[in-house]
C-alpha beads as a LAMMPS data file, in Angstrom:
LAMMPS data file: protein, C-alpha beads

85 atoms
84 bonds

1 atom types
1 bond types

-500.0 500.0 xlo xhi
-500.0 500.0 ylo yhi
-500.0 500.0 zlo zhi

Masses

1 110.0

Atoms # bond

1 1 1 12.161 6.919 3.594
2 1 1 14.191 5.201 0.942
3 1 1 14.558 5.333 -2.795
4 1 1 13.490 1.883 -3.437
5 1 1 11.970 0.773 -0.417
6 1 1 8.888 -0.863 -0.967
7 1 1 5.378 0.105 1.485
8 1 1 1.806 -0.195 1.455
9 1 1 -0.924 0.823 3.994
10 1 1 -4.056 -0.873 5.597
11 1 1 -6.663 1.576 6.782
12 1 1 -9.835 0.734 9.183
13 1 1 -12.906 2.136 8.668
14 1 1 -17.137 0.650 9.139
15 1 1 -18.610 -0.887 5.770
16 1 1 -20.965 0.202 5.319
17 1 1 -21.574 -0.227 1.354
18 1 1 -24.687 1.354 1.384
19 1 1 -23.418 4.375 2.234
20 1 1 -20.107 4.260 0.089
21 1 1 -18.212 2.736 2.505
22 1 1 -16.102 -0.135 1.948
23 1 1 -13.018 -0.658 4.673
24 1 1 -11.713 -3.618 4.736
25 1 1 -8.905 -3.911 7.720
26 1 1 -7.699 -7.715 6.107
27 1 1 -6.809 -5.816 3.318
28 1 1 -3.223 -3.822 1.604
29 1 1 -3.440 -0.311 -0.166
30 1 1 -1.053 0.274 -2.208
31 1 1 -0.724 4.596 -2.142
32 1 1 -3.125 6.778 -4.684
33 1 1 0.035 9.568 -4.992
34 1 1 3.475 7.736 -4.904
35 1 1 5.671 7.533 -8.527
36 1 1 6.082 3.797 -8.395
37 1 1 4.577 0.439 -8.349
38 1 1 5.289 -2.818 -8.162
39 1 1 3.419 -5.794 -9.018
40 1 1 6.210 -8.319 -8.418
41 1 1 4.399 -10.331 -5.526
42 1 1 1.067 -9.429 -6.874
43 1 1 -2.053 -11.985 -7.059
44 1 1 -5.298 -11.167 -7.798
45 1 1 -6.986 -13.655 -6.443
46 1 1 -5.906 -12.882 -3.056
47 1 1 -6.761 -9.515 -3.891
48 1 1 -10.370 -10.171 -5.008
49 1 1 -11.066 -13.014 -1.573
50 1 1 -11.601 -12.747 1.699
51 1 1 -8.213 -12.838 3.863
52 1 1 -5.158 -10.763 4.162
53 1 1 -3.560 -10.316 0.875
54 1 1 -0.101 -8.594 2.975
55 1 1 2.152 -11.613 1.333
56 1 1 0.901 -10.371 -2.531
57 1 1 -0.890 -7.749 -2.244
58 1 1 1.084 -5.151 -4.833
59 1 1 3.292 -2.157 -2.845
60 1 1 4.253 1.641 -3.623
61 1 1 7.759 2.784 -4.556
62 1 1 9.844 5.380 -3.111
63 1 1 11.560 6.941 -6.418
64 1 1 14.190 9.118 -6.459
65 1 1 13.082 12.292 -4.893
66 1 1 9.473 11.233 -4.381
67 1 1 8.125 13.971 -1.717
68 1 1 4.793 14.180 -0.452
69 1 1 2.060 17.254 -1.236
70 1 1 3.242 20.224 0.115
71 1 1 6.845 19.294 -0.606
72 1 1 7.695 17.204 2.551
73 1 1 9.816 14.572 2.551
74 1 1 7.600 11.497 2.517
75 1 1 7.145 9.663 6.377
76 1 1 10.100 7.101 7.498
77 1 1 7.766 5.039 8.933
78 1 1 6.032 2.678 6.894
79 1 1 9.193 0.900 4.822
80 1 1 8.377 -2.598 4.373
81 1 1 11.157 -4.038 2.068
82 1 1 9.989 -6.667 0.210
83 1 1 12.750 -9.407 2.097
84 1 1 11.565 -8.831 5.180
85 1 1 8.364 -10.799 4.023

Bonds

1 1 1 2
2 1 2 3
3 1 3 4
4 1 4 5
5 1 5 6
6 1 6 7
7 1 7 8
8 1 8 9
9 1 9 10
10 1 10 11
11 1 11 12
12 1 12 13
13 1 13 14
14 1 14 15
15 1 15 16
16 1 16 17
17 1 17 18
18 1 18 19
19 1 19 20
20 1 20 21
21 1 21 22
22 1 22 23
23 1 23 24
24 1 24 25
25 1 25 26
26 1 26 27
27 1 27 28
28 1 28 29
29 1 29 30
30 1 30 31
31 1 31 32
32 1 32 33
33 1 33 34
34 1 34 35
35 1 35 36
36 1 36 37
37 1 37 38
38 1 38 39
39 1 39 40
40 1 40 41
41 1 41 42
42 1 42 43
43 1 43 44
44 1 44 45
45 1 45 46
46 1 46 47
47 1 47 48
48 1 48 49
49 1 49 50
50 1 50 51
51 1 51 52
52 1 52 53
53 1 53 54
54 1 54 55
55 1 55 56
56 1 56 57
57 1 57 58
58 1 58 59
59 1 59 60
60 1 60 61
61 1 61 62
62 1 62 63
63 1 63 64
64 1 64 65
65 1 65 66
66 1 66 67
67 1 67 68
68 1 68 69
69 1 69 70
70 1 70 71
71 1 71 72
72 1 72 73
73 1 73 74
74 1 74 75
75 1 75 76
76 1 76 77
77 1 77 78
78 1 78 79
79 1 79 80
80 1 80 81
81 1 81 82
82 1 82 83
83 1 83 84
84 1 84 85
């Protein structure tokens, strides 16, 4: 991915709060290890309510020289630019 690219994750798994699992495939999440984030489109209400938040979620941003753990370049498959929404 090129510096300045925006991306986010969508994860799926069990929803079992008693076991500590609260996966919701309708929600888009930032990369907790990213060196940059943007809240340009962010809407807190959309994040808190049920339903898809892809159009108003925070995004992670690729920063110049950003590497994944282990020194490998960030994967190129997660590119999601704001101008494609």
